mmCIF file of the C-alpha atoms, coordinates in Angstrom:
data_MODEL
# 
_entry.id   MODEL 
# 
loop_
_atom_site.group_PDB 
_atom_site.id 
_atom_site.type_symbol 
_atom_site.label_atom_id 
_atom_site.label_alt_id 
_atom_site.label_comp_id 
_atom_site.label_asym_id 
_atom_site.label_entity_id 
_atom_site.label_seq_id 
_atom_site.pdbx_PDB_ins_code 
_atom_site.Cartn_x 
_atom_site.Cartn_y 
_atom_site.Cartn_z 
_atom_site.occupancy 
_atom_site.B_iso_or_equiv 
_atom_site.pdbx_formal_charge 
_atom_site.auth_seq_id 
_atom_site.auth_comp_id 
_atom_site.auth_asym_id 
_atom_site.auth_atom_id 
_atom_site.pdbx_PDB_model_num 
ATOM 1   C CA . MET A 1 1   ? 0.000   0.000  0.000   1.00 0.00 ? 1   MET A CA 1 
ATOM 2   C CA . TRP A 1 2   ? 2.733   2.499  0.877   1.00 0.00 ? 2   TRP A CA 1 
ATOM 3   C CA . SER A 1 3   ? 5.096   1.535  -1.932  1.00 0.00 ? 3   SER A CA 1 
ATOM 4   C CA . SER A 1 4   ? 3.456   3.958  -4.356  1.00 0.00 ? 4   SER A CA 1 
ATOM 5   C CA . MET A 1 5   ? 3.388   6.876  -1.914  1.00 0.00 ? 5   MET A CA 1 
ATOM 6   C CA . GLU A 1 6   ? 6.264   9.288  -1.588  1.00 0.00 ? 6   GLU A CA 1 
ATOM 7   C CA . ALA A 1 7   ? 7.003   12.187 0.696   1.00 0.00 ? 7   ALA A CA 1 
ATOM 8   C CA . LEU A 1 8   ? 9.054   15.071 -0.619  1.00 0.00 ? 8   LEU A CA 1 
ATOM 9   C CA . LEU A 1 9   ? 10.819  17.339 1.828   1.00 0.00 ? 9   LEU A CA 1 
ATOM 10  C CA . THR A 1 10  ? 12.632  20.292 0.339   1.00 0.00 ? 10  THR A CA 1 
ATOM 11  C CA . TRP A 1 11  ? 15.701  21.746 2.006   1.00 0.00 ? 11  TRP A CA 1 
ATOM 12  C CA . GLY A 1 12  ? 17.946  24.512 0.699   1.00 0.00 ? 12  GLY A CA 1 
ATOM 13  C CA . TYR A 1 13  ? 21.444  23.268 1.475   1.00 0.00 ? 13  TYR A CA 1 
ATOM 14  C CA . GLY A 1 14  ? 24.337  25.154 -0.052  1.00 0.00 ? 14  GLY A CA 1 
ATOM 15  C CA . ILE A 1 15  ? 22.434  27.475 -2.378  1.00 0.00 ? 15  ILE A CA 1 
ATOM 16  C CA . GLN A 1 16  ? 21.732  31.183 -2.285  1.00 0.00 ? 16  GLN A CA 1 
ATOM 17  C CA . LEU A 1 17  ? 18.260  32.274 -1.133  1.00 0.00 ? 17  LEU A CA 1 
ATOM 18  C CA . GLU A 1 18  ? 17.413  33.844 -4.495  1.00 0.00 ? 18  GLU A CA 1 
ATOM 19  C CA . ASP A 1 19  ? 18.365  30.593 -6.264  1.00 0.00 ? 19  ASP A CA 1 
ATOM 20  C CA . TYR A 1 20  ? 16.294  28.589 -3.805  1.00 0.00 ? 20  TYR A CA 1 
ATOM 21  C CA . ASN A 1 21  ? 13.278  30.868 -4.325  1.00 0.00 ? 21  ASN A CA 1 
ATOM 22  C CA . ARG A 1 22  ? 13.609  30.355 -8.076  1.00 0.00 ? 22  ARG A CA 1 
ATOM 23  C CA . LEU A 1 23  ? 14.179  26.586 -7.931  1.00 0.00 ? 23  LEU A CA 1 
ATOM 24  C CA . ARG A 1 24  ? 11.749  25.646 -5.137  1.00 0.00 ? 24  ARG A CA 1 
ATOM 25  C CA . PRO A 1 25  ? 8.624   25.624 -7.350  1.00 0.00 ? 25  PRO A CA 1 
ATOM 26  C CA . LEU A 1 26  ? 10.214  22.945 -9.532  1.00 0.00 ? 26  LEU A CA 1 
ATOM 27  C CA . SER A 1 27  ? 9.717   20.491 -6.668  1.00 0.00 ? 27  SER A CA 1 
ATOM 28  C CA . TYR A 1 28  ? 5.934   21.086 -6.576  1.00 0.00 ? 28  TYR A CA 1 
ATOM 29  C CA . ARG A 1 29  ? 5.144   19.164 -9.756  1.00 0.00 ? 29  ARG A CA 1 
ATOM 30  C CA . GLY A 1 30  ? 3.240   15.959 -9.107  1.00 0.00 ? 30  GLY A CA 1 
ATOM 31  C CA . ALA A 1 31  ? 2.492   16.733 -5.460  1.00 0.00 ? 31  ALA A CA 1 
ATOM 32  C CA . ASP A 1 32  ? -0.714  15.198 -4.116  1.00 0.00 ? 32  ASP A CA 1 
ATOM 33  C CA . VAL A 1 33  ? -0.868  17.312 -0.960  1.00 0.00 ? 33  VAL A CA 1 
ATOM 34  C CA . PHE A 1 34  ? 1.053   20.135 0.694   1.00 0.00 ? 34  PHE A CA 1 
ATOM 35  C CA . ILE A 1 35  ? 1.664   20.432 4.416   1.00 0.00 ? 35  ILE A CA 1 
ATOM 36  C CA . LEU A 1 36  ? 1.927   24.175 4.984   1.00 0.00 ? 36  LEU A CA 1 
ATOM 37  C CA . ALA A 1 37  ? 3.300   24.985 8.421   1.00 0.00 ? 37  ALA A CA 1 
ATOM 38  C CA . PHE A 1 38  ? 3.529   28.214 10.379  1.00 0.00 ? 38  PHE A CA 1 
ATOM 39  C CA . SER A 1 39  ? 4.719   28.960 13.907  1.00 0.00 ? 39  SER A CA 1 
ATOM 40  C CA . LEU A 1 40  ? 2.051   29.451 16.578  1.00 0.00 ? 40  LEU A CA 1 
ATOM 41  C CA . ILE A 1 41  ? 4.368   31.952 18.254  1.00 0.00 ? 41  ILE A CA 1 
ATOM 42  C CA . SER A 1 42  ? 5.110   34.147 15.239  1.00 0.00 ? 42  SER A CA 1 
ATOM 43  C CA . LYS A 1 43  ? 2.648   36.559 13.672  1.00 0.00 ? 43  LYS A CA 1 
ATOM 44  C CA . ALA A 1 44  ? 5.002   37.028 10.694  1.00 0.00 ? 44  ALA A CA 1 
ATOM 45  C CA . SER A 1 45  ? 5.022   33.279 10.057  1.00 0.00 ? 45  SER A CA 1 
ATOM 46  C CA . TYR A 1 46  ? 1.209   33.202 10.253  1.00 0.00 ? 46  TYR A CA 1 
ATOM 47  C CA . GLU A 1 47  ? 0.885   36.149 7.853   1.00 0.00 ? 47  GLU A CA 1 
ATOM 48  C CA . ASN A 1 48  ? 3.323   34.598 5.360   1.00 0.00 ? 48  ASN A CA 1 
ATOM 49  C CA . VAL A 1 49  ? 0.874   31.755 4.772   1.00 0.00 ? 49  VAL A CA 1 
ATOM 50  C CA . SER A 1 50  ? -1.547  34.040 2.929   1.00 0.00 ? 50  SER A CA 1 
ATOM 51  C CA . LYS A 1 51  ? 0.986   36.609 1.694   1.00 0.00 ? 51  LYS A CA 1 
ATOM 52  C CA . LYS A 1 52  ? 3.692   34.311 0.301   1.00 0.00 ? 52  LYS A CA 1 
ATOM 53  C CA . TRP A 1 53  ? 2.932   30.604 0.360   1.00 0.00 ? 53  TRP A CA 1 
ATOM 54  C CA . ILE A 1 54  ? -0.684  30.444 -0.805  1.00 0.00 ? 54  ILE A CA 1 
ATOM 55  C CA . PRO A 1 55  ? -0.084  32.645 -3.878  1.00 0.00 ? 55  PRO A CA 1 
ATOM 56  C CA . GLU A 1 56  ? 2.963   30.532 -4.769  1.00 0.00 ? 56  GLU A CA 1 
ATOM 57  C CA . LEU A 1 57  ? 1.146   27.218 -4.328  1.00 0.00 ? 57  LEU A CA 1 
ATOM 58  C CA . LYS A 1 58  ? -1.963  28.429 -6.191  1.00 0.00 ? 58  LYS A CA 1 
ATOM 59  C CA . HIS A 1 59  ? 0.249   29.571 -9.073  1.00 0.00 ? 59  HIS A CA 1 
ATOM 60  C CA . TYR A 1 60  ? 2.532   26.531 -9.377  1.00 0.00 ? 60  TYR A CA 1 
ATOM 61  C CA . ALA A 1 61  ? 0.240   23.770 -8.066  1.00 0.00 ? 61  ALA A CA 1 
ATOM 62  C CA . PRO A 1 62  ? -3.393  24.806 -8.502  1.00 0.00 ? 62  PRO A CA 1 
ATOM 63  C CA . GLY A 1 63  ? -5.933  22.416 -7.058  1.00 0.00 ? 63  GLY A CA 1 
ATOM 64  C CA . VAL A 1 64  ? -3.505  20.518 -4.828  1.00 0.00 ? 64  VAL A CA 1 
ATOM 65  C CA . PRO A 1 65  ? -4.979  20.293 -1.306  1.00 0.00 ? 65  PRO A CA 1 
ATOM 66  C CA . ILE A 1 66  ? -3.174  21.950 1.598   1.00 0.00 ? 66  ILE A CA 1 
ATOM 67  C CA . ILE A 1 67  ? -3.054  20.773 5.205   1.00 0.00 ? 67  ILE A CA 1 
ATOM 68  C CA . LEU A 1 68  ? -2.501  23.851 7.376   1.00 0.00 ? 68  LEU A CA 1 
ATOM 69  C CA . VAL A 1 69  ? -0.324  23.180 10.425  1.00 0.00 ? 69  VAL A CA 1 
ATOM 70  C CA . GLY A 1 70  ? 0.435   25.385 13.416  1.00 0.00 ? 70  GLY A CA 1 
ATOM 71  C CA . THR A 1 71  ? 3.764   24.359 14.964  1.00 0.00 ? 71  THR A CA 1 
ATOM 72  C CA . LYS A 1 72  ? 5.413   24.958 18.361  1.00 0.00 ? 72  LYS A CA 1 
ATOM 73  C CA . LEU A 1 73  ? 2.176   24.285 20.220  1.00 0.00 ? 73  LEU A CA 1 
ATOM 74  C CA . ASP A 1 74  ? 4.185   23.643 23.397  1.00 0.00 ? 74  ASP A CA 1 
ATOM 75  C CA . LEU A 1 75  ? 5.379   27.273 23.425  1.00 0.00 ? 75  LEU A CA 1 
ATOM 76  C CA . ARG A 1 76  ? 2.037   28.997 22.883  1.00 0.00 ? 76  ARG A CA 1 
ATOM 77  C CA . ASP A 1 77  ? 1.092   28.699 26.570  1.00 0.00 ? 77  ASP A CA 1 
ATOM 78  C CA . ASP A 1 78  ? 4.663   29.059 27.862  1.00 0.00 ? 78  ASP A CA 1 
ATOM 79  C CA . LYS A 1 79  ? 4.604   32.346 29.805  1.00 0.00 ? 79  LYS A CA 1 
ATOM 80  C CA . GLN A 1 80  ? 8.380   32.320 30.266  1.00 0.00 ? 80  GLN A CA 1 
ATOM 81  C CA . PHE A 1 81  ? 8.911   32.129 26.504  1.00 0.00 ? 81  PHE A CA 1 
ATOM 82  C CA . PHE A 1 82  ? 6.888   35.312 25.965  1.00 0.00 ? 82  PHE A CA 1 
ATOM 83  C CA . ILE A 1 83  ? 8.736   37.066 28.803  1.00 0.00 ? 83  ILE A CA 1 
ATOM 84  C CA . ASP A 1 84  ? 12.046  36.138 27.151  1.00 0.00 ? 84  ASP A CA 1 
ATOM 85  C CA . HIS A 1 85  ? 10.769  37.062 23.657  1.00 0.00 ? 85  HIS A CA 1 
ATOM 86  C CA . PRO A 1 86  ? 8.651   40.214 24.050  1.00 0.00 ? 86  PRO A CA 1 
ATOM 87  C CA . GLY A 1 87  ? 8.020   40.549 20.281  1.00 0.00 ? 87  GLY A CA 1 
ATOM 88  C CA . ALA A 1 88  ? 6.515   37.078 19.968  1.00 0.00 ? 88  ALA A CA 1 
ATOM 89  C CA . VAL A 1 89  ? 2.743   36.972 19.499  1.00 0.00 ? 89  VAL A CA 1 
ATOM 90  C CA . PRO A 1 90  ? 0.765   33.763 20.081  1.00 0.00 ? 90  PRO A CA 1 
ATOM 91  C CA . ILE A 1 91  ? -1.627  32.638 17.349  1.00 0.00 ? 91  ILE A CA 1 
ATOM 92  C CA . THR A 1 92  ? -4.909  31.220 18.670  1.00 0.00 ? 92  THR A CA 1 
ATOM 93  C CA . THR A 1 93  ? -6.708  28.110 17.453  1.00 0.00 ? 93  THR A CA 1 
ATOM 94  C CA . ALA A 1 94  ? -9.525  30.379 16.245  1.00 0.00 ? 94  ALA A CA 1 
ATOM 95  C CA . GLN A 1 95  ? -7.048  32.365 14.129  1.00 0.00 ? 95  GLN A CA 1 
ATOM 96  C CA . GLY A 1 96  ? -5.703  29.125 12.656  1.00 0.00 ? 96  GLY A CA 1 
ATOM 97  C CA . GLU A 1 97  ? -9.213  27.946 11.798  1.00 0.00 ? 97  GLU A CA 1 
ATOM 98  C CA . GLU A 1 98  ? -9.998  31.329 10.257  1.00 0.00 ? 98  GLU A CA 1 
ATOM 99  C CA . LEU A 1 99  ? -6.893  31.054 8.068   1.00 0.00 ? 99  LEU A CA 1 
ATOM 100 C CA . ARG A 1 100 ? -7.829  27.475 7.126   1.00 0.00 ? 100 ARG A CA 1 
ATOM 101 C CA . LYS A 1 101 ? -11.200 28.698 5.862   1.00 0.00 ? 101 LYS A CA 1 
ATOM 102 C CA . LEU A 1 102 ? -9.617  31.651 4.060   1.00 0.00 ? 102 LEU A CA 1 
ATOM 103 C CA . ILE A 1 103 ? -7.200  29.447 2.100   1.00 0.00 ? 103 ILE A CA 1 
ATOM 104 C CA . GLY A 1 104 ? -9.666  26.589 1.594   1.00 0.00 ? 104 GLY A CA 1 
ATOM 105 C CA . ALA A 1 105 ? -7.610  23.955 3.403   1.00 0.00 ? 105 ALA A CA 1 
ATOM 106 C CA . PRO A 1 106 ? -9.499  20.764 4.277   1.00 0.00 ? 106 PRO A CA 1 
ATOM 107 C CA . ALA A 1 107 ? -7.736  20.478 7.648   1.00 0.00 ? 107 ALA A CA 1 
ATOM 108 C CA . TYR A 1 108 ? -5.989  22.562 10.312  1.00 0.00 ? 108 TYR A CA 1 
ATOM 109 C CA . ILE A 1 109 ? -3.873  20.881 12.965  1.00 0.00 ? 109 ILE A CA 1 
ATOM 110 C CA . GLU A 1 110 ? -1.742  22.283 15.777  1.00 0.00 ? 110 GLU A CA 1 
ATOM 111 C CA . CYS A 1 111 ? 1.259   20.255 16.848  1.00 0.00 ? 111 CYS A CA 1 
ATOM 112 C CA . SER A 1 112 ? 4.523   20.225 18.762  1.00 0.00 ? 112 SER A CA 1 
ATOM 113 C CA . SER A 1 113 ? 7.562   18.347 17.539  1.00 0.00 ? 113 SER A CA 1 
ATOM 114 C CA . LYS A 1 114 ? 9.117   18.800 20.980  1.00 0.00 ? 114 LYS A CA 1 
ATOM 115 C CA . THR A 1 115 ? 6.321   16.968 22.822  1.00 0.00 ? 115 THR A CA 1 
ATOM 116 C CA . GLN A 1 116 ? 5.153   14.989 19.752  1.00 0.00 ? 116 GLN A CA 1 
ATOM 117 C CA . GLN A 1 117 ? 1.595   16.238 20.382  1.00 0.00 ? 117 GLN A CA 1 
ATOM 118 C CA . ASN A 1 118 ? -0.491  15.787 17.188  1.00 0.00 ? 118 ASN A CA 1 
ATOM 119 C CA . VAL A 1 119 ? 2.541   15.131 14.948  1.00 0.00 ? 119 VAL A CA 1 
ATOM 120 C CA . LYS A 1 120 ? 1.042   11.828 13.802  1.00 0.00 ? 120 LYS A CA 1 
ATOM 121 C CA . GLY A 1 121 ? -2.250  13.647 13.210  1.00 0.00 ? 121 GLY A CA 1 
ATOM 122 C CA . VAL A 1 122 ? -0.578  15.919 10.655  1.00 0.00 ? 122 VAL A CA 1 
ATOM 123 C CA . PHE A 1 123 ? 0.524   12.987 8.527   1.00 0.00 ? 123 PHE A CA 1 
ATOM 124 C CA . ASP A 1 124 ? -2.743  11.123 9.068   1.00 0.00 ? 124 ASP A CA 1 
ATOM 125 C CA . ALA A 1 125 ? -4.628  14.166 7.741   1.00 0.00 ? 125 ALA A CA 1 
ATOM 126 C CA . ALA A 1 126 ? -2.366  14.374 4.685   1.00 0.00 ? 126 ALA A CA 1 
ATOM 127 C CA . ILE A 1 127 ? -2.877  10.679 3.959   1.00 0.00 ? 127 ILE A CA 1 
ATOM 128 C CA . ARG A 1 128 ? -6.657  11.021 4.356   1.00 0.00 ? 128 ARG A CA 1 
ATOM 129 C CA . VAL A 1 129 ? -6.773  13.937 1.927   1.00 0.00 ? 129 VAL A CA 1 
ATOM 130 C CA . VAL A 1 130 ? -4.768  12.022 -0.675  1.00 0.00 ? 130 VAL A CA 1 
ATOM 131 C CA . LEU A 1 131 ? -6.738  8.791  -0.322  1.00 0.00 ? 131 LEU A CA 1 
ATOM 132 C CA . GLN A 1 132 ? -10.164 10.456 0.057   1.00 0.00 ? 132 GLN A CA 1 
ATOM 133 C CA . PRO A 1 133 ? -9.981  13.890 -1.555  1.00 0.00 ? 133 PRO A CA 1 
ATOM 134 C CA . PRO A 1 134 ? -12.736 16.363 -0.673  1.00 0.00 ? 134 PRO A CA 1 
ATOM 135 C CA . LYS A 1 135 ? -15.464 16.548 -3.296  1.00 0.00 ? 135 LYS A CA 1 
ATOM 136 C CA . GLN A 1 136 ? -15.228 19.593 -5.513  1.00 0.00 ? 136 GLN A CA 1 
ATOM 137 C CA . LYS A 1 137 ? -18.335 21.715 -5.841  1.00 0.00 ? 137 LYS A CA 1 
ATOM 138 C CA . LYS A 1 138 ? -19.457 22.002 -9.435  1.00 0.00 ? 138 LYS A CA 1 
ATOM 139 C CA . LYS A 1 139 ? -19.963 25.568 -10.539 1.00 0.00 ? 139 LYS A CA 1 
ATOM 140 C CA . LYS A 1 140 ? -22.607 26.388 -13.080 1.00 0.00 ? 140 LYS A CA 1 
ATOM 141 C CA . GLY A 1 141 ? -22.293 29.779 -14.662 1.00 0.00 ? 141 GLY A CA 1 
ATOM 142 C CA . LYS A 1 142 ? -25.282 31.970 -15.300 1.00 0.00 ? 142 LYS A CA 1 
ATOM 143 C CA . GLY A 1 143 ? -27.119 30.822 -18.376 1.00 0.00 ? 143 GLY A CA 1 
ATOM 144 C CA . GLN A 1 144 ? -25.438 27.394 -18.502 1.00 0.00 ? 144 GLN A CA 1 
ATOM 145 C CA . LYS A 1 145 ? -27.774 24.467 -18.722 1.00 0.00 ? 145 LYS A CA 1 
ATOM 146 C CA . ALA A 1 146 ? -27.134 20.982 -17.499 1.00 0.00 ? 146 ALA A CA 1 
ATOM 147 C CA . CYS A 1 147 ? -27.627 18.157 -19.946 1.00 0.00 ? 147 CYS A CA 1 
ATOM 148 C CA . SER A 1 148 ? -28.015 14.497 -19.073 1.00 0.00 ? 148 SER A CA 1 
ATOM 149 C CA . ILE A 1 149 ? -27.975 11.794 -21.712 1.00 0.00 ? 149 ILE A CA 1 
ATOM 150 C CA . LEU A 1 150 ? -29.229 8.404  -20.636 1.00 0.00 ? 150 LEU A CA 1 
# 
């Protein structure tokens, strides 16, 4: 069952940022799902989802489903972290869900790699979306008529 499934992780070792930005979209071809992650303790990371990543994915991989993931869940309620990092702003679950709806993602999951909380859930959601994709709503334009031939 798993032999035909692949996971592609892209890392930019040894190349300039501008080269990586230019070459990165080449790795999107053939993707069945994207796991788009942002930090739950960084407003800039959260904002980059809609400002940078969604436009790029919609342009280079239209129609490919996206699992939205909030990372560093263990730090969101860590008062000491926010004392030590006064510029950090926690992102709420409600904000994550709002972003999920805005970008049309079928799932939003918060996780922590440090505590392993919900990490498996991220990959389970990606597998579910690939194996059972959400049904697309058919759009009928004004004046279009449906025709059924039996």
